[in-house]
C-alpha atoms as one frame of an Amber mdcrd trajectory, in Angstrom:
protein
 105.635  32.830  -5.944 108.244  30.309  -4.770 107.491  26.607  -4.969 108.308
  24.179  -2.184 108.675  20.418  -2.271 107.206  18.413   0.578 109.121  15.144
   0.811 107.396  12.618   3.031 109.434  10.142   5.051 108.209   7.172   7.040
 104.695   6.739   8.293 102.810   3.500   8.694 100.694   1.776   6.091  96.985
   1.184   6.801  96.312  -2.360   7.974  92.748  -2.654   6.630  90.849  -1.248
   3.649  88.652   0.729   6.059  91.700   2.275   7.723  93.070   3.064   4.249
  89.871   4.933   3.366  90.124   6.999   6.555  93.764   7.861   5.858  92.977
   8.852   2.252  90.096  11.033   3.456  92.499  12.877   5.782  95.010  13.429
   2.968  92.268  14.624   0.601  90.875  17.040   3.207  94.346  18.408   4.014
  95.210  18.996   0.349  91.794  20.564  -0.309  92.344  22.858   2.685  95.618
  24.057   1.118  93.567  25.064  -1.941  95.291  26.890  -4.789  98.665  26.593
  -3.050  98.844  22.973  -4.232 100.734  22.794  -7.523 100.967  18.975  -7.521
  99.343  16.921  -4.767 101.940  14.264  -5.475 101.835  10.575  -4.795 103.337
   7.909  -2.600 106.501   6.363  -4.019 107.630   2.770  -4.256 110.924   1.132
  -3.446 113.880   3.314  -4.367 117.542   2.926  -5.178 120.290   5.374  -4.316
 122.841   5.989  -7.065 126.417   6.834  -6.056 129.439   7.437  -8.316 130.711
   3.909  -7.635 127.647   1.860  -6.678 123.873   1.593  -6.454 122.256   0.879
  -3.085 118.876  -0.865  -2.878 117.896   0.521   0.521 116.635   3.992  -0.415
 119.227   5.705   1.777 119.220   6.665   5.432 115.776   8.291   5.328 113.786
   6.768   2.450 111.166   8.875   0.718 107.567   7.675   0.999 105.966  10.407
  -1.150 105.967  14.036  -2.268 103.866  17.125  -3.004 104.633  20.513  -4.554
 103.105  23.739  -3.188 103.329  27.495  -3.653 104.125  29.585  -0.582 105.467
  33.068   0.055 108.341  31.696   2.154 109.758  28.501   3.597 108.164  29.447
   6.914 104.780  29.597   5.190 105.392  26.202   3.599 106.400  24.768   6.991
 103.115  25.999   8.457 101.248  24.185   5.673 103.229  21.003   6.300 102.331
  21.007  10.001  98.833  19.799   9.078 100.047  16.817   7.036  98.393  13.511
   7.996 101.699  11.619   7.824 102.652  13.300  11.095  99.876  11.314  12.812
 101.395   8.034  11.600 104.989   8.410  12.751 106.274  10.088   9.596 107.766
  13.500   8.895 107.779  16.121   6.162 110.959  17.603   4.716 110.322  21.067
   3.221 112.693  22.446   0.584 112.421  25.290  -1.900 112.351  24.239  -5.553
 114.875  26.756  -6.858 114.154  28.483 -10.170 117.017  28.154 -12.642
């Protein structure tokens, strides 16, 4: 079955520990709902650098990554349907869905 990478962009950070617990509970419930399709639930990511042939930029690019997950799905359309339930969408973020090509 094909694998798809969910790359999370944007989203706001919780302002209180209580809000953080609520956000984590939503992420946990969403990933649990995806069940066996989840290959790697992923993690948030820290500050990034973008490497070019002639320089390194400290800004993380035009649309910095805030996290990732890896899932199995029959098609990209199936993976997109899974991504539509992602909690980051409630916090101003978005999910990029791309097939992890087998080589």
